[in-house]
N, C-alpha and C positions, 0 to 999 in steps of 0.2 A: 504493500500500500504506500502510495506516494505521500510524503510529508511536506508541509509548508514550514518555512522558518519565519518567525515574526519577532520583532524587537519592541519591547514595551518599556516606556519611560515610567519608572516607579519612584516611590519614596515620598518623603515629607517635604514641605517647603524649605528650600535651601539645602536639602539633602537628597537630591534626585540622582538616580542611576539607571542605566539601561540593562534590562535582563532579556536574554534570548530564549525562545521556546521553539520546540519542534511540534507542529500541530498536524494531525491527520487530515488528509484532503477531503474527508467526509464532512468536515466543517465548512459550510457554505458561506456564512456571514461572519463578520468580525465578532458579533455578539456570541455566535456559536463557539468561536475559538476561545473567547474569554471564559465562557462557562466550562468548556472542556478543560482548560488549565486549572480552574478553581476546583473542579470535581475530580480530576485525575492526576494533577502534577503539583499544584501549589495553591493550597486553600488560603494562603495569606494575601493573594491578589485581591485588591479592593476595586470594585467598579459598581456602577449603579444602573438598574433598569427596572421596568415594571411590566409593561404590556408586551413588548417584543414585536409590536405591530406599527411602529412609527406614529404612535398617538400620544404617548405620555411625555415625550421630550426629555427623558432622564438619561438616555444612553449616549448623549453627544460626546464624541472624542475627536482628537486630532489624528487623522490618518494620512501619512506621508505629507504632513504639513497643511492639510486642508480639513476644515471642520466637517464631520460626517456623523450620521446616526448609525451606531454600531449594528443595530438590528436589521438594517436594509443595505448595508455596504458589503459588497462581495469581498470575500477573503482571497488574497493572492499571495504569492510567495514573496519573501523579503519585505514585508510591510513594516513600517514604523508607526507605532501607535502610542499616543500619549494623552494627557489631559488637555482640555481646551485651554489654549494660552490666554494670557492677559486677564484671567479670572482667578479669584482667590482659591488656592488649592487646599484640600483637606488631606488627602493621601492618595497615592497611585493615580487612578483615573477619575477620582471623585472631586468635584468642585463644590465650594460652599455657596449654596443657593439662597442663603438667608438674606444676602444683600439684595436679591431680587424682590423678596417680600417687603423689605424696607423701602425699596424704590417705588413699588406699586402703591404703598401707603402714602409716602411723602408726596408723590406726584398725582395722587388720586387717579390712578390708571384703571378706573372702573366707572360705570355709569353714575353720574351725580345728578339726581333729579332737581328740578327747580325748588327753591325754598317755598314753604307753605303749599306745596303741591299735594293734592290728594291722590295723585296717580303714582303708584309704585312701579318700578321698572318691570315691564312685561314685554309682550311681543310688539314689534314695530309693524306699522301698517305698510310702509314702503321701504324696501331695502335695496340698495344699489349692488351691482355685481362686484364692485371694488370692496364693499363691506365684507362680502362673503370671502373674497380673496384674503383680506387681512385677518379674518377670523380663523384662518387655517393655522395661525401661529400657535405652537404648542409650548412656547417658552423654553425651548431647548438651549437658547443662548449661544448657538453656533455663530450667528451673525455678530453678536456682541464680542465674541472672542476674536473675530477677524477684523473688526473695525479699527483703523489706525488712529481714530480720534477718541472714541469712547474706551474706557478701561475701568478696572476695579478701583482706580484712584479717583474716578469721576462719578458724579451723580448721573451722568448721561451714559446709557448703555448703547449708544449709537443707534443703529437701525431698529433695534427692538423697541425703543421708546417711540421712534417716529411712526412705526407701524401701529403701535397701540393708540397713539394720539390720532392718527389718521382714521382708524376704525371708530374711535369715539366721536370724531368730528362728523362722521357720516351717520352716527346713531341719533335718531330723532328724540330719544328719551334723555339724552345728556344735555345738561344746562351750561356747562363750562365752555369758554371760548378756547378751543384746543389749538387753533391756529396762532392765537396770541401767546398761548402757553409755549408752543413750539418755538416761536420767535424769541421769547424770553429765555428759553433754554439753550439758544444758540444754534438753531437749525441752519442758519445761513452759513455756519462754519462747515457744513457738510457740502462738499462739492460734487457728490455723486461719483466718487472715484471708481466704484465698482469692485473694490477689493473684498467687500463683504458679500456673502452668499447665503441665501435662505435654503435650509434643508427641505422646507416644505414647498419651495417654488414661489414664494411671495414676491411680487414686483416692488422692490424698494423704491424704484424711480417714481412709481405712481404715488406712493405715500409722500415722497418729497414734494411732488407737484401739487398735491392736494393741500399740504400744509403751508407751502410757500406762496399760494395764490394771493393772499392779502398783503404779502410783503412788498409787492410791487408799488403799493400805495404808501405803505409806512416806511419803506426804505430799509 
């Protein structure tokens, strides 16, 4: 049986090292390989996943320098696998996602109904196609790890924040001015370099276009 060789960047912050494993070719996806290692060779390997169906957003890793979802990424020989870069590391392939929860709370990245409104957030009457595209975000943070502007040192997680704000701008139930919020957060500093990629295929350019529309008047 043919084996694949993969190199995994492991360890704690500031104490990382590369470990090489030989994986049977029966493993089809990167997540399969990680599970095989944990079950058969080294149960100290730390990684995270839930659904295995590209829905939960928890298995994002760096594969040959590109952010990928481990559950849907084909396994090939001589792969280099590591944690998502530019994000706070816990251990091995696991990043600290608590910063995401704090960010969502601080920026109110959820539907905020108008004050004194009797209407609780429910179904929208009219929903644009772009809204559904932005709603595909599963908070995997692959895009944030690739953004050359946003980082764990900043409150702005790059395209992740812009996509969420664009979705809320299109949400008729939301009362906040998300375009003004994006401008205040520095969206004009994003030049649309294209270095970030969405694992779910979301069009970041469309999010930027929607949020920057009012800036033509405000400068």
